[in-house]
C-alpha positions in Angstrom: -67.2 13.6 -19.0 -67.6 13.0 -15.3 -64.6 11.9 -13.3 -64.4 9.6 -10.3 -62.9 10.9 -7.1 -59.3 10.5 -6.2 -60.0 8.0 -3.4 -62.2 5.8 -5.7 -59.6 5.9 -8.4 -56.9 4.7 -6.0 -59.2 1.9 -4.7 -59.9 0.9 -8.3 -56.2 0.7 -9.0 -55.8 -1.8 -6.2 -54.5 0.3 -3.3 -55.8 -0.4 0.2 -58.2 2.0 1.7 -55.7 3.0 4.5 -53.1 3.9 1.9 -55.6 5.7 -0.3 -57.0 7.7 2.5 -53.5 8.7 3.7 -52.5 9.7 0.2 -55.6 11.9 -0.3 -55.3 13.5 3.1 -51.5 14.2 2.9 -51.8 15.7 -0.6 -54.9 17.8 0.3 -57.1 16.1 -2.3 -55.2 17.8 -5.1 -55.5 15.1 -7.7 -54.7 11.6 -8.5 -51.1 12.3 -9.8 -50.1 14.0 -6.5 -51.7 11.1 -4.5 -49.8 8.5 -6.6 -46.5 10.4 -6.2 -47.0 10.4 -2.4 -47.8 6.7 -2.4 -44.7 5.8 -4.4 -42.5 7.9 -2.2 -43.9 6.5 1.1 -44.6 2.9 0.1 -41.8 1.7 2.4 -43.0 3.6 5.5 -43.5 1.2 8.4 -46.9 2.7 9.2 -48.2 3.0 5.7 -50.9 0.3 6.2 -52.2 1.6 9.5 -55.6 3.2 9.6 -55.6 6.9 8.8 -56.5 9.2 11.8 -57.1 12.8 10.8 -55.6 15.4 13.0 -57.8 17.0 15.6 -59.6 20.1 14.4 -58.4 19.5 10.8 -60.8 18.6 8.0 -59.3 18.2 4.6 -62.3 18.0 2.3 -64.8 20.1 4.1 -64.9 23.8 3.3 -68.1 24.5 5.3 -66.6 23.2 8.5 -63.6 25.6 8.7 -65.5 28.0 10.9 -66.6 25.3 13.3 -63.0 23.9 13.5 -61.9 27.3 14.8 -64.6 27.3 17.5 -64.7 25.1 20.5 -67.4 22.3 20.5 -70.6 23.3 22.1 -72.1 19.9 22.5 -70.3 16.6 23.0 -72.7 14.7 20.7 -72.0 16.7 17.5 -68.6 15.2 16.6 -69.9 11.6 16.9 -72.9 12.3 14.7 -71.1 14.0 11.9 -67.8 12.0 11.8 -68.9 9.5 9.1 -70.4 12.3 7.0 -67.2 14.4 7.3 -65.0 11.4 6.3 -67.2 10.6 3.4 -67.0 14.2 2.2 -63.3 14.1 2.7 -62.9 11.0 0.7 -65.2 12.0 -2.1 -64.2 15.6 -2.4 -67.0 16.1 -5.0 -69.3 19.0 -5.4 -73.0 18.7 -5.8 -72.9 19.4 -9.5 -70.8 16.3 -10.5 -72.5 13.6 -12.5 -72.2 9.8 -11.9 -69.8 8.0 -14.2 -70.8 5.2 -16.4 -69.0 1.8 -16.2 -67.2 2.4 -19.5 -65.9 5.8 -18.3 -64.8 4.3 -15.0 -62.9 1.5 -16.7 -61.3 4.0 -19.1 -60.2 6.2 -16.3 -58.8 3.3 -14.3 -56.8 2.2 -17.3 -55.5 5.7 -17.8 -54.5 5.9 -14.1 -52.9 2.5 -14.3 -50.9 3.6 -17.3 -49.9 6.8 -15.5 -48.8 4.7 -12.5 -46.8 2.4 -14.8 -45.1 5.4 -16.3 -44.3 6.8 -12.9 -43.0 3.5 -11.7 -40.7 3.3 -14.8 -39.5 6.8 -14.1 -38.8 5.8 -10.5 -36.9 2.6 -11.6 -34.9 4.7 -14.1 -34.0 7.2 -11.4 -33.0 4.3 -9.1 -30.9 2.7 -11.9 -29.2 6.0 -12.6 -28.5 6.5 -8.8 -27.1 2.9 -8.7 -24.9 3.6 -11.7 -23.7 6.8 -10.1 -23.0 5.0 -6.8 -21.0 2.3 -8.7 -19.0 5.0 -10.4 -18.2 6.6 -7.1 -17.3 3.3 -5.6 -14.9 2.5 -8.5 -13.4 6.0 -8.3 -12.7 5.5 -4.6 -11.2 2.1 -5.3 -8.9 3.5 -8.0 -7.9 6.3 -5.6 -7.1 3.7 -2.9 -5.1 1.7 -5.4 -3.1 4.8 -6.5 -2.4 5.6 -2.9 -1.3 2.1 -2.2 0.9 2.0 -5.3 2.5 5.4 -4.4 3.3 4.1 -0.9 4.9 0.9 -2.4 6.9 3.1 -4.8 8.1 5.3 -1.9 9.1 2.2 0.1 11.0 0.7 -2.9 12.8 4.0 -3.4 13.8 4.1 0.3 15.1 0.6 0.1 17.0 1.3 -3.1 18.5 4.5 -1.6 19.5 2.5 1.5 21.2 -0.2 -0.6 23.0 2.4 -2.6 24.2 4.0 0.6 25.4 0.7 2.0 27.3 -0.1 -1.2 28.9 3.3 -1.3 30.0 2.9 2.4 31.3 -0.6 1.6 33.2 0.8 -1.4 34.7 3.6 0.6 35.7 1.2 3.4 37.5 -1.0 0.9 39.2 2.0 -0.7 40.4 3.1 2.8 41.8 -0.4 3.3 43.6 -0.2 -0.1 45.0 3.2 0.8 46.2 2.0 4.1 47.9 -1.0 2.6 49.5 1.2 0.0 50.7 3.6 2.7 52.1 0.8 4.8 53.9 -0.6 1.8 55.4 2.8 1.0 56.4 3.4 4.6 58.0 -0.1 4.8 59.8 0.4 1.4 61.1 3.8 2.5 62.2 2.5 5.9 63.7 -0.6 4.4 65.5 1.4 1.7 66.8 3.9 4.2 68.1 1.2 6.4 70.0 -0.4 3.5 71.3 3.0 2.4 72.7 3.8 5.8 74.1 0.3 6.2 75.7 0.2 2.9 77.6 3.4 3.5 79.3 2.0 6.7 79.1 -1.7 7.2 78.1 -3.4 3.9 81.2 -2.4 1.8 83.7 -4.0 4.3 82.0 -7.4 4.3 81.7 -7.4 0.5 85.4 -6.4 0.3 86.5 -9.1 2.8 84.1 -11.9 1.8 84.8 -12.6 -1.9 87.3 -15.3 -1.1 85.1 -17.8 0.9 82.5 -18.9 -1.6 80.5 -20.8 1.0 79.8 -17.7 3.1 78.3 -15.8 0.1 75.2 -18.0 0.1 73.4 -16.7 3.2 73.7 -13.0 2.5 72.0 -13.3 -1.0 69.4 -15.5 0.5 68.6 -13.0 3.2 68.5 -10.3 0.6 66.1 -12.3 -1.6 63.9 -13.0 1.4 62.8 -9.4 1.8 59.8 -10.4 -0.4 57.7 -13.5 -0.7 55.6 -14.9 -3.5 52.2 -16.1 -2.3 49.9 -18.3 -4.4 46.3 -18.6 -3.1 43.9 -21.3 -4.1 40.3 -20.1 -4.1 37.2 -22.0 -3.3 36.1 -22.3 -6.9 39.5 -23.8 -7.9 41.0 -20.6 -9.3 44.3 -19.2 -8.2 45.7 -15.8 -7.2 49.4 -15.0 -7.1 50.9 -11.9 -5.5 54.2 -10.7 -4.0 54.3 -9.2 -0.5 57.0 -7.8 1.7 58.4 -10.3 4.2 57.5 -8.0 7.1 53.9 -7.6 6.0 51.3 -9.3 8.2 49.2 -12.2 7.0 46.2 -9.8 7.2 47.5 -8.1 4.1 47.1 -11.3 2.2 43.6 -11.7 3.5 42.6 -8.2 2.4 44.2 -8.8 -1.0 42.0 -12.0 -1.4 38.9 -10.0 -0.3 39.5 -7.3 -2.9 40.4 -9.6 -5.8 38.6 -12.8 -5.0 35.1 -11.5 -6.0 33.4 -12.7 -2.8 32.4 -11.0 0.4 32.0 -14.2 2.4 34.1 -14.7 5.5 36.9 -17.3 5.0 40.0 -18.9 6.6 43.5 -19.7 5.4 45.6 -22.8 5.8 49.0 -24.1 4.5 48.7 -27.6 3.0 52.4 -28.7 3.4 52.9 -28.8 6.3 49.3 -28.4 7.2 48.6 -25.4 9.4 45.3 -23.5 10.0 45.9 -19.8 10.7 44.0 -18.1 13.4 43.1 -14.5 14.0 46.2 -14.1 16.1 48.3 -15.3 13.2 46.8 -12.5 11.0 48.9 -10.0 12.9 52.2 -11.9 12.5 54.7 -11.1 9.7 55.0 -13.5 6.8 58.6 -14.1 7.7 57.7 -15.3 11.2 55.0 -17.6 9.8 57.6 -19.3 7.6 55.9 -18.2 4.3 59.1 -16.6 2.9 60.3 -16.8 0.1 57.2 -18.5 -1.3 54.2 -20.4 -0.1 50.8 -21.8 -1.1 47.7 -20.9 0.9 44.3 -22.5 0.6 41.1 -20.6 1.2 38.6 -22.4 3.4 35.0 -21.7 4.5 34.3 -20.7 8.0 
């Protein structure tokens, strides 16, 4: 059965002449499938609909003009006279022995080419769909990687904050322990000093007064009072209504009471102290004074106030 030319087949399928000529020329007139593939690949080119201009000295479909293309033109009138004939030979690409096609054969071949084009378009859409799916996978993968990096950075930041808080708590605990140790050492030193003073005094001066003073009963009151006043009992009323009670040496500063409240009161807030009866608000200078000097011996009630 005779076949129509590639150019005619493309025109029958609805392609413009400019596109059909370019497809035939760029594929070397090697068949309808190659021409269709070229059209589908270059359908979005900006110059696809411009008229096709064959390169100078290059004739695609003419085998008899290859020798003349290699030789320089002898007469200026020859190219103009044979241009239309060469283009027709290029477009048709048929030999002298081909037969003309009947209308039924032409319609059948056009349908076959349209089916071929439809199949190639489906294949192209399928490739594009797969490419789109692959791009979406890559996009999601990159998004997941970014989320993982962000999550890791957040975890590292949280770990740093947790380590910093643990370090601060440890330093605070050590500072409180140092305060406790210092208070304990101060108490031991005062106890040793106070005990040593009594021991030295009792060996020389205390026995004579005890031996000479049993007769006056009125004079025995002050010495026991002074002896009992070596310690004082402090009751502290907290902000939440609870009470703390502790015994301190009469020579200890009021700061020792404040440290005791800080360690046992369960609150790190800054606070002040006052005596309700008679009312007196203690300042920072009072914190260095002994309890005896502040009149808190032998017992007193202190109230915690907010600063």
